[in-house]
N, C-alpha and C positions, 0 to 999 in steps of 0.2 A: 490257686485262682489264676486264670490267664490274665496277663498284663493288658492285652487288647480289650478283653471283656470288661475289665475294671475301668479302663480308659473310656470305653463306649458308654458304660453305665453312668459314670460320674461326670461325663462331658468335661474333662479336665481342660480342654481348650477354652471353654466358656469360663471356667473358674480362673484360669490364668488371665483372661481378658478383664474380668471383674477385678482381679488383684491389681492389674496394671492401672485400671481406673482409680483404684484406691490410692496408688502411689502418685498418680497425677494430681489427685485432690490434695494429698498430703504436701506435695511440693508447692502447689499453688497456695495452700494454707500456711506455708512457711513453717512446716513441722521441722523440728531440729533433732529429734531422736531417731536414729537409724533403727534401734531395737523396736520402737513403737510402730514404725513404718512396716517392718517385717511382720509384726504381729497383726497389723491391719491387713496386709496381703493374705496372711494365713486365715484370718477371719472370713474374708470374702471367699477364699478358696474352699474352706471346709463347709461353710454354710451352703455354698453352691453344690458341693459334692453330696451333702445330705439331701438337699432339695431334689436333685435329679434322680438320686437313688430311690427316694420315696415316691417320686413321680412314676418311675417305671414299675414300681411295686403295685401301685394302685391302677396303673394303666395297662396292665398285662393283657386283659381280655380285649381291650380296644386295639392295642398294638397287634395282637394276633389277627383281628379282623382286617386291619390295614396292611397286614403282611409286612410289618416293619422289621425286616431282617437286619436292619442296622441296630436293633435293640438286642443286647446279649441275652435277655430273658426269653425273648421270642426264639432266638437261635438255639437256646438250650445251653449256652456257655456258662450261665450262672442260674442259680435257683432263686425263686422269689424271696426265700428266707435270707439269702446272701445280701440282697438289696436292702432288706429291712435292717440287718446287722450293720451294714455300712452307714446307713442313715442314722442309726442309733448312736454310733460312735462319732460321726462327723459333726453333727449339730452341737453336742456339748463342747467339742474341741474348738469349734468356731466361736461360740459364745464366750468360752473361757479365755480365748486369746484376746478378745475385746475387753474383757474385765481388767486386764493388766495395762490397758492403754489409758482410759479415763472413763468417767461416769457417762458422758454423752455417747461415746462410742459403744460402751456396754449396752446402754439403753437401745440404741439403734440396732445393734446386732441381735439383741434378745427379741425385739419386736419383729425383726425380719425373719428370724428363725421360727417364731410362733406363726407368723403369717404364711411362711412357706409350708409348714405342716398343715395348716388350715386349708391352704390352696390345694395341696396335693390330695387331701382327704375329701374335700367337699367343694371348694369354690370353683375348681376347674369345670364343674358341671355347668356353671354359669359362665360360659366362655366370654361373654361381653365384658364382664367384670374381670375375669382372668386375664384378658388381653392387657388391660390397664395395670393390673397387678404385676405381670411379668415385666412390662415396660418400667414400672416403678423400681423393680429389682435391678434393672440395668442402669437406672439413673442415680439411685441412692449411694452406690459406692463412691462417687465423686464427693458427695456431701459427707459421707462417713470418713473418707480420707482427709478431707479438709478439716474435719472436727478434731483430728489428731493435733492440728495446729490451731488455725483460725479460719472460720468459714468466710470465703471471699465471694464477691459478685460474679467473677469469671467462672467460679466453680458451679454456681447456680445455672449459669448459661450453658455449660457443658452438660449438666444434668437435664436441662430442657432438650438439648439435641438428642441425647441418649434415649429420653422418654419417647419422643416422637418417632425416632427410628425404630425403637422397640415395639411400639404399637403397630406400626406398619408391618414389621416382620412377623409378629404374632398373628395378624389377620391373614397373612400369606400362609402361615402354617395351618390355620383353620380351614382354609380352602383346600389344602393338600389332604387334610385329615377328615374332610366332610363326611365321607361314606362311613368311616369308622365311628365318627361321633354320633351318627344316627343310631348306632347300636346302643349307645349309652344315653340316648335321648338328650344329648347336649345341645343347647340352644346357643349357637354362635352367630357371628355377623353373616356368614353365608346362609345360615338358616333363615334369618330375618330378611336379608337383602337379595339373596341369590348370589351365585359365584361371581358373575360379571361385575355387579355393583360392589361386592366385597373386594374384588381386585382393585377397582377404582379407588375405594376408600383407603386401602393399604398403600397404594401409590401416592395418594394425597398426603398421608402422614410422612412417608419417606421423602417426598419432594420438599415438604416444609423443613425437615431436618437438613436436607441437602442445601437449600437456599440459605438457611440461617447459619450453617457451619462456616461459610466464607466471610461472614460479617467481621470477625476479629482481624481479618487481613486488611480490610478497607477502613475500619473504624477502630480507634485506639481504646479498645476496652481493656486491653492488657498489652503493654509495650513489647512483650516477648513474642507476640503474634503479629503485631501491626507491621504491614509491608515486609513480612519475613518470608523469603523464598523457601527457606528450609521447612516452614510450615505449609506453604502453598503447594509444593510439588507432591508430597504424599497425600494431601487433601484432594488434589485434582485426580489422583489415581483412585482414591476412595469414591469420589463423585462419579467417575467414569464407570466403576464397577457397579455402583448403585443403579446408574442409568441402564447398564446392561442387564441387571436383574429385573428391572421393570420391563425391558424388551422381552426377556425370557418368559416372564409372567404372562404377557398377553399373546405372545407368539406360540409358545409351546405348552404353557400351563402345567409345568412339571416341577418336581422337587428341587431341581437345580436352581430355580429362581430364589428359593429361600436360603439354600446353602451359599449362594453367591452373595447374599446380603451380609452373611457373617464375615466373609472375606473383606467386604467393603468396610464394615465396622472396625475390623482389625487395622486396616490402613488409616481409618479415621483416628483411632487411638494413637497410631504411630505419628500421625500429623501433629497431634496436640502434645505428644510426648517429646518429639525431637527438639523443639526450641528450648524446652526445660532442661533436656540433657546437655545441650550445648552451653546454656547458661551455667549449669552446674560445673561443667568441665572448666570453663573460664574462671 
């Protein structure tokens, strides 16, 4: 199996970001067990791997229509059966990892795995619901990580940011996939609102996340972020990239806008992780 094909199928970059979100939640939740934090990271990573593998398995025909050459199944680098095998292995490993953390984490992981399977098999046909589900999967890792220790208000705030940014990003994706979704008779926001209004709605959700993300710098929600330049600098980079993605969306209306939001979210994670890392080193 080609390494790049496996990477593209499982979207390991997404999995790593979700794993980092778990670690951020664990640190904020004052988790003390390194072993459980590692298990939390692996839970997020493997459930994400299973979800994306199963996604490409069910989306094969749609991806062909959309000419998604970034998909290894469309390129012919992997067979559909390979994706199904990877998903069948990844989901149990992810849920089993959570079992060895605590009951709350196991319950969250199990529910997420079941929802992922349901989404890939059926719910994605109702894109309006699917958008919010995907955003939920981007927000829940913070809560999951915090549950390794104690769930704190700042963690809920981060989940809020991830959720709104996630909804915006998913609507952007729907606009890019609109023609292929017609083949599957999928009713998405672009289907109901048209592409222009769907773009405006996506921008609305992203801007809410952008504006809210800077609140911890000006208001003392958590002392590690309040007036902290180490937090502010990567956050401003993230906000700049998000702004650029909105520009790309309305100027060129291409796939680059969606991909740029992923980079922006990565810098957002770095922004919230840096103060924690510095506190840990001290």
